[in-house]
N, C-alpha and C positions, 0 to 999 in steps of 0.2 A: 466840533470836536476834532482835535488835531490827531491825525493818524500817525502812529509811531512808525519809525523807519525800521524795517527788519534788519537784524544783524547780518553782517556780511563777513566773509573770510578775508582777513587783511593780507596774510603772508603764508606761503607754503614753505615750511622749513624742512631741511634735511631730505630733500627728495631723492628717491632711488627706485629702481625697478622692483616690483612685487612687495613693496613695503605697505603696511596697513596705516591708514591715516587716523590720527586722533586729534582731539581738540587741545590746543596749546594755550598760550597766554590769552586771557579774556580782556577785551577792550570795551570801552563804552559803546563803540559803534560796531563791534564784532569780535571775532576771535581768530587767532592764528591756527593754522592747521599744520600738524607735525607728521611727517612720514617716519614711523617708528623703525629704527634699525633692528630692534629685538623682536619685532613681529612681522613675519613675512608669509605670504600665501601665493603659491605658484599656480593655483587652480586645482591642484590635487594634494599638495602637501602644505600643511599649516605648521610653521616652525616658531617656537618660543625660545629665545635665548635668555638664560638667566633663571632665577628662582620663580616658581609659579605657585600660587595658592588657590586651591579649589575649595570653595566654601559650601558647595552643594553636592548632590549625588553625581557620580560619574558613571556613565554607561558607555561601553564600547560595543558597537554593533547592535543588532536586534536579535530577538529570539529566532534560532535556527539559521542565523547568518552572522557569525562572529568575525572578529579580526584578531590578528596576532598582536601581542603586546610583549615588548622586551624591556627588562630593567637591567641596566649594566652595572657592574661593580668596578672597583678601581684596579683589579687585577685583570690582565689580558685574558680574554675568553671566558671570564666569569660573568654569568648573567642568569637571570630567571626569565624563562620564555613561556608565555601562554601560547601554545600551538593550537589555533582554532580548528584547523582541519583534522587534527588528531584528538582534539578535546583533552590535551595533556598539559599539565604544568610541569615544566622541565627545568631542573637545576643543572647548569653547565659549568665546566671548569672547576674553579675553587669555590663556587657558590655552595652554601650549606643551608640545611634546615635546622634551626636551633629551637628546641622546645623545652621549657623547664620541666623538671620532674613533676608528674601528676597533671600536666596540662595537655597531654596527647589524648585525643578522642577519636575512636574509629567507629563510624556508623552509629553514633550516639552512645557508644560504650567507652567509658574512660579507661585508659591504660594506667593502672596504678603501679606497675613495676618501675623501679628506678633504672637509670642507665647502667649502673653496676650489675643489677640483677639480670638485665637483658644481655649484657656482655657474657654472662655465664653460658649462653647458648652459642656463642661465637665459635664456628667450626664444628658444631655438633653434627654428627652424621647418623645418630640413632634414628630408627624409624618410629612412627607413631606408636606401634604396638609395644615396642621396647619401653618407651616412656610411660605408657599406660600401665605396663606390668610393674615398673618401679614405683609409680605413684600409688598403686593399689596394694602394695606389700610394705607394711610398716617396717618389718625386719630388714628387708632389702634396702629400703630408703635410709634407715638408721645406719646400716653398714656403709652405704655409699657416703653418708655424711661423715662417718668416722674416718673412712679412707681419705676423703677430701681434707679433713683436718690434719691427718698425718702428712699428706703430700704437701700441703701448704707450709708445714713446719720444716720438712726435710728438703723441700725444693729439689725434686729429682730432675735429672737432665733428660733430654730427649732420648738419648741412648738407653737410659734406664727404663723409660717407658716402652721403648721398642723391644727391649729384652723381655719385659713382662708380656707384651702382646704376642710374642712368638712362642710362649710356653705351650707345650703339648698337654693333652688331657691329663696324663699321669702326673706331670710336673705341677700342673695347676691344682690337682687334688692334694699333692704333697704340701704345696704352699698353704692351701686352705686348712690343712691339718695342724699347722704350726700354732703354738699357743702364744699369747702376748709376751710371756716371759722369754720364750725362745727367740722371738723376733727382737726383743730388746737387747739381746746379746750383741747384736750388730750395731746398736746405737753408739755412734762416735767412732766406729771402726774405720781405719784408714788403710787396711790391708788391700793389696792389689788383687784383681780377679785371678791373675796367673798364680799368685801364692795360694789362694783358696783352691784352685784347681789341683795344685800339688797335693793338698790334703785329701782331695777326692780320689786321687789315683794311686795312693800309697798301697803297697802290698806287704804281705807278711815278711818280716825280717829286714825290711828296708828302714833307713834312718833319714829323717828330714834334718837338713842342716843349712846354714847360710853359705852361699857360694861367693866367688870373688866379686860378683856384681851386687852383692848384698840382697839377693833374692833367695826365696826358699827353693831348695833343690832336694832331690832324693838320692841317697847313696844306697846302691843295691846291696843285698846281703852278701857277706863274704863267703869264701869257701870254708869247708869244714876244717877247723883247727886254726884258722886265721884270727888275728886279734886286731882291734881298732887302734890305730896309732895317729899321732899328730906331729907335724913338723914345726909346730908353733903358729902355723897359719891355717893350713888345711888338714882335713882328716882323710884317712884311707885305711883299707884293710891290708895287713902285712902278715907274713909268716911269723909265728910265735918265736921269740928269741929264746936262747938257751936258758936253762934253769931247771932246778929240781921240780918234779911233779907237774911240769907244764904250766907253772905259774906265770903271771903277767907282771912285768916290771912296772913301777909307778909311772915312769915316763912314757910307757906304751899306751896309757889311758889318761892322758893329761887333758881331760875334758870336763867342762861343767855343763851338764845337759839338763834342760828342762823339757822333758819329753812326755808324751802320752803314748802308752803302749797300744799298738794296733795289732790285731790278730785276725 
């Protein structure tokens, strides 16, 4: 019986330091050996250049003795790091955790809230007892929902909300006493705060008029016997002109007034 000749390596192709050898071209009498440029091993670091397919389970380290794993993104400093020493999975830089609605589970409990619902808590500073009080009081909760609806519609500014937050107890009680119809009076109003303040400061005998700047202003009460006159642009109190019985000439009161009497 003729003994077969064992195959031998014919050629070592592409040799270089630290490259791993693989079988290349197969001949009748043997095979070539190839030093792979994409597979290197320095004795401590195994490097694979190019795509890699893992078809079986992958385990890094052993129980109670793990190793760090880093997955890099295309953006500088963006990566996911498993820090073995801290037992933490860390998202760095621009790396994000993206979970579809309804797919987040915390300790076997599914989080059913949507992202939009969770965002309602963004910036919330209320303590737990405040939230518990609201959730336990249907009337309070309904009022809160109604207020939210109005705020969503009116889109108040940050300054508006700051003004509300600075209300004193008495002012807050006064606001609470307003009826819906009273509040609706302001719907669509464009009057400036300064003009509203003029209404709040008017005294007996004073007249509200439009000044040169087009803003509401107060004309103080005239002296006894004076009459209200106009020069065609502005109004003022003047001494009564001559005439029987102390009457007022038509041009002394050349005004069209839409007024509300304050007493």
